[in-house]
N, C-alpha and C positions, 0 to 999 in steps of 0.2 A: 751462536758460535759453538761449533762442536768441540769435543774433548780434545781432539787432535790439534785443532787450531790454537786451543788454549794452551796446550803443551808447548806448541812452538813459541807462544808469547811469554811463557813462564820466566825466562831469564830477564826479560825486559821488566815484568811486573815486579820481581824480587828486587832489581836494582833500584826501581822507583821507590819501593818501600824503604829499604835499609839506608838510602842516602843521607839522610839527616842524622843518623845514629853514629857516634863515634866509633872508632876501631873496627870498622867494616870495609877498610880500603881493599884489602885482598879480595874480599867476597864481590864487592861492587864492580871492581875492574874485571874480575872473571865473568861475571854476569854481562858486563857491557861487550867484552870480546866474543863470548858466546852469542849474544844477540846479533853482533856485527856478522858473525859467521852465517848464522841463520838468515839474516836480511840479504847477505851475498848470495846464499845458495837459493833464495826464493825470489831474487831480484825481478825476473821476468813476470812471475805470477803476481807479484805485488805490483807491477806496473806504476812505478813512481813517475811522476812528472818531472820535467827538468828542475834543477835546484835553483831556488830563488835567491835574490839578494847576493849575486855573485860579486859585484863591484864593492859594496862595504865590506864584505868578509874577506875578500882577497886584499883589501887595502889595509884593514886591520892585521891580518896574518902577515903581510909584508913589512908592516911597521914594527910588529913584535919581533920578527925574525932580524930585521935590520938593526934593532937595538942591541943585539948581541956584539955589534962591532965596538960598541962604547962600554961593554959590561966591565964593571970594576971587580966582579967576581964571575968569570965566565962559566966554571962547571955549574955553579948555583943557577945562573940565569938559563942555561941550557936546560936543567932539570925542570924549572919553572915553565919554561916554553912547552916542554912535553906534557906537563901536567894541564896547564891553562889554555894551551892552544890545541895541542894533539888530541887530548881525551876529550875536550869539550866539542870540538868539530866532529869527532867520530861519534859522540852522543848525538849531535844534531842530525848528522846523516843517518844513522841507524834508525832513530825514531822517525825522522821524516819518510824513509822507505817503509817501515813497518805498518804505519796507521793507513791501511788501504781502505777501511769503511768505518762507519759510525760504530758498528759493533766493537771494533779493536779500540777506538778512542774511548768508548764507554768503560771498557775493562782497564784501560791504562789510567783513567781517573781514579779508580778504586784504591790503589796502594798509596797514592799521594793523599788521598782523603783519609785513609786509615791512619797513616803517619801522623797527619794533622790532629786527629782526634786523640790518639794515643799520647802524643807530645804534650797537648794542651792539658789533658785530664792529668796526666803525671805531673805537670808543672803546678797546677792548681793543687794538687794533693800535696806536692812538696812543700808548697807556701803554706798550707793549712798546718803542716807538720813542723816546719822550721821558719816560718815567716817571722815570728816574733824576735828571733835572734838575728835575723838578717841573713840567714844562711842558705836561703833558697837558691837554687840554681848551681849551688857549690857543695850541696850536701851529699849524703849517700845515694840519694835518689837521681843523682845527675847523669844518669845513664843516656839521657837524650841529648846531651851537648850543652855547650855554654850558651849563655844568654844571648850573646851578640848573634852568633850563628843560628839559634833557633828562632829569634825574632825576625831574621831575614827569611827563614823558612816559612814563617807564617805569611809574610807578604807574598811570597811566590806561590805558595799553595792555595791561599784563600780563594783566588779566582777559579782554580781547577775544582775546588770543593763546590763552589756555586754551579759550575758546568756540570759536574757529576750529578747533582741533585736534578738539574735539568734534563740530562740525558737518560737517567734511570727513571725519573718520574715517580718516586715512591709516594704511597699515601701520606697525606698531610705533609706535602712537600714545603709548604711555608713554614711549618713548625720545624722541620729539619733545617731550613735555612737559618731560621731565627736562632736555634740552638748552636749551629755552627758558628754563627756571628757572635754569640754570647761567649763561647769557649774561646774563639781566636781573641777577642778583644780582652776578655778577662786575663788569659794567659800573656798576651802581649803587654798588657798594663803592669802586671806583677813583674815582668821581667826587667823593669827599670830602664829599659832602653827608650830614651826619648827619640831616638832616629826612627823608630818604627812609625812614629805618628806622621811625619811628612809622606811617608810611603802609602799609608791609609788614606791620607789626605788627596794625594795624586789619584789614587784608584777611585775614590769616591767622586773626585771631579771628573774623571773620564766617564764614569758612570751616568752622572748627571748630564753631562754634555751630550753623550749618546742618546739618552732619553728625550733631550730636548730637540735635537735634530731629527730624531726618528718620530717626533710627535707621538710618542707612545703615552704621553701624559700631557695634559694642559697645563702650560706654564704661563700662570698670570703673575703680575708684579708681586702680590701677596704671597703666592706659592714660593716664587723664586727666593723672596726675602726668608720665608720659613725655612726652605730647604738650606739656605746659606747659614743660617742661625744654628740649625740642627747639627750640620757638618761641623761648624765651628765650635760648637758646645761638646761634640764627641771628641774632636782633636784637643781643645782646650783642657777639658776634663781629664783625657788620658794623659796629657802631657803634665798636667798638674800632679796627677796621681803618681805617675811614674818618678817625677822629681822627688816627691815626698818619700817615696819607698827607696830611691836610690840614695838619697841622703839621710834616711832614717830621720826625717823631720828636723834636720839640723841646717838652717839656711847657710850656715858658714862652713858647711862641709866642704872638703876638696873636690867632691864629685858633683858639686852644685853647678848648674848652667851658667850662673854669674862669674865663676872662676874657671870656664872652660878655656883650655889653651890652645884649642884647635885653630883659631884665628891667627895666633902667632905662627904656628907651622905653616898654614895656608900663605901667610904673607912672605914668609922666607922662601917657600917654593916659587910663589909668583915671581919675586925678585930674580931668583935664580933663572927662570924661564925668559925673563926680559933680558937679562944680561947675556944669556947663552941659549937662544931658542931653539937651536938644532943640537944640542948636547944632551944626551941621555946617560943613565948610569947602568943600563942593561936592565932585562925584565925581571919582574919577581918583587914581592912586596918588601923584601928586606933591602932592597936596592937602596932605599933612602938612608937607612942607618948604617949601611956600608960606605956609601959614597959621602953622605953629608951628616955625620953624627952630630955636628953643632946644631942642626934643626931640631934635634929631640930635646924638649925642655927638661932640665934636670929635676924640676919639680914632679914631673909626670913621665918616667920612662916608657909607660905604655904607649905613648905617642910616637913610635917607632917608624910608623909609616903615615901617609899623608892624611888617613881617614876621610878621604875623598876620591872617588873612583877616577874622575878626569885629571886631578891633579897627581894621582899616583902614576897614570900613564904620561904625565908630563915628566916625572922623576925618571920614568923608564926610557922614554924615548923623545923628550923635548916637545916642542909645540906640535910636531907631526903625531905624537902619540895622543895628545888631547884631541886633535882634529879627528884622528881614526876612531876613538872609542865614541865621540859624540856622534860622528857620521853613522856609526854602527847602530847605535841606540835610535838615533832619529830614524833611519831607514827601516829598522824593525818596527818601530811604532807606526810609521805611516803605512806599511805594508798590512799590519793587522787592522789598522783603523780603516783602511779601504775595504778589507775583507768584512769588517763589521757593518758596512753600509750595503751588503749583498741583499739580493731580494729573497734569498733562502734563508728562513728563520734560524735553522741550526747553524748554518755558516755564520749568521750574525752574531750568534752567541759565542761561538768559537773565536771570531775576530775580537769580539768585546773582552772576552778572557785574556787573550794574547795582548792586547793593547793595554789592559789593566796590570798584567804581569810586568810588561816592558816599563811602564811608567811608575809603578810601584817600587821595582827593584832599582831603577836608576834614583828615584828620589830618597829611597832609604840609603842608598850607598854614596849619596852626595855628603852624608855625615859620618859614616863609618863604613870602610870598603870591606864587604864581605862576599865580593863577586870574585870568589876563588874557591878551588877544591869542590866539595858538594854543593855549595850554593851556585857556583857558575855550571856545574854538571847538570843539576836540575833545571836551571833556566834554559840552557840549550837543549835538553832532552824534550822539554815540554814546548819550546818554540818549534822544534822540529816536527812533534806530533801534531800540534795544532795546524801548522802550516800544511803538512802532509795531507792531513785530512781536507782542510778547507780548499786547497788547490786542485785536489782530485774532485772533489764535489762541484766545485765552481766549473771545472773543465767539462764534467759529465753533464752539467744542466742544460746547456744549449742543445746537446745531442738528444736529451730526453725530450725536450720541447719539439724538435724536429720530427722526432719519431712518432709522438703524438699527433702532430699535424698531418703527417703522412698517412697515419692510421684513419 
C-alpha cells in the first residue's frame, strides 16, 4: 500500500486505536465521520459488494426504533438510538466499504492489536504497582478505562490480534501469538471480571470445533479429552483467580459469586416479559432503572440494568427485542461460520476471527452487558471490515479460476 492510500485510511486507523480509551468521544466520532466521507467519495473505486445480513439488521433496527413508542423517557431513548443504532451502523457500513483488499485489512488489524498490547501492559503494570491495595483499574493509571469495558475489549480484540499475526507473518509468529495470549489472559485475569471467562470459553470452543471440522488436526478420543481438560483448566483457573482477586480472598465478601444478585434481577425481568410480552420501556441501558426501579436490589445499586444483553433488549422492547437481538447475533455467527468453511485459506481465517468475535462478545455480555458505546462501535466496525474483505475475496475467486482456465 502506497502512502496516499495509507493517508486515506488514516481516520479509520485512528478511530480503531482510540476506541477503548475514555474521553475520546469527540475525536472518535470526528474520525468516523471523516472516514464515512472518504468511503462515500471513493465508493466506486472501492467497489463494495451488496451489503449482507439485510433482514436481521433491518429487524433489529425496526424493533429498536419501535421501542420509542413505549419509552418512559423519550429524549433519553432517542439519544440512545442515535448512539447505539445510528453510529454503530455507520461504522459497519464505513468499514465494510473501505476494506477493498488484504493490504487494507492487514493495516486495520494493527491499531486494534496495538491498543490490545498497550492496555494489557498498562493493566499489568497498574496491578504490580497498586495490586496489593486492590486499587488496580481504579488508580491513577486507569487512563485505559474501567475493568468491565476493558475486559470486553480483550474479548473483541483477541481474534483480531491473532488474525494480524497471520496476515503480517512476522518472524517467530508462534512466539508473538504466545506472548499476546499471555498478555491478554494475564490482564483479563487481574481485571476481576468473571464474565470474561465464558467469552474466552466460547472462543476456544469455536476454534476447537473449526479445527475438528476442517481436519486440520487429528482428533482421537484421548486428544479430545486432553483438549477439553486444557480448556476447562484455563477457564476454571482464570475464574478462580479472578474471584480471589475480586473478593480480596474473602469468600464472604459482597462481590463473591455466591452472593451474586443478578439471578434475582433476571427473574424479575422474566416475570415482566411473561406478563407483558409486547411492552417495553424504551431503548437505552437506563430504561430498567427508569421504568422498573423496584428491580434494582437495594443491596447492590450497581445492578441498575439487566447485566444480560438479551434481557436488556427485553426491557427495551419486550419479547420482540429479545428475538431481534438473538436473531442478529445468530445471523452474524452463521455468516462468519460459513465464510470460515471457504476453500481460500485467508478467507477461512477471516471467517474464524469473525465467528470468534461474535461468539465471545455474546457469551461475555450474557453476564454483564457492555455491548454499548465503544464496545458496540468496535464490534460493528470489525464485523464490517471482516465481511467486506471476505465477501469481496469470495466473489473474485470464481472469476480468478475461470480466468486461469481460459488462459
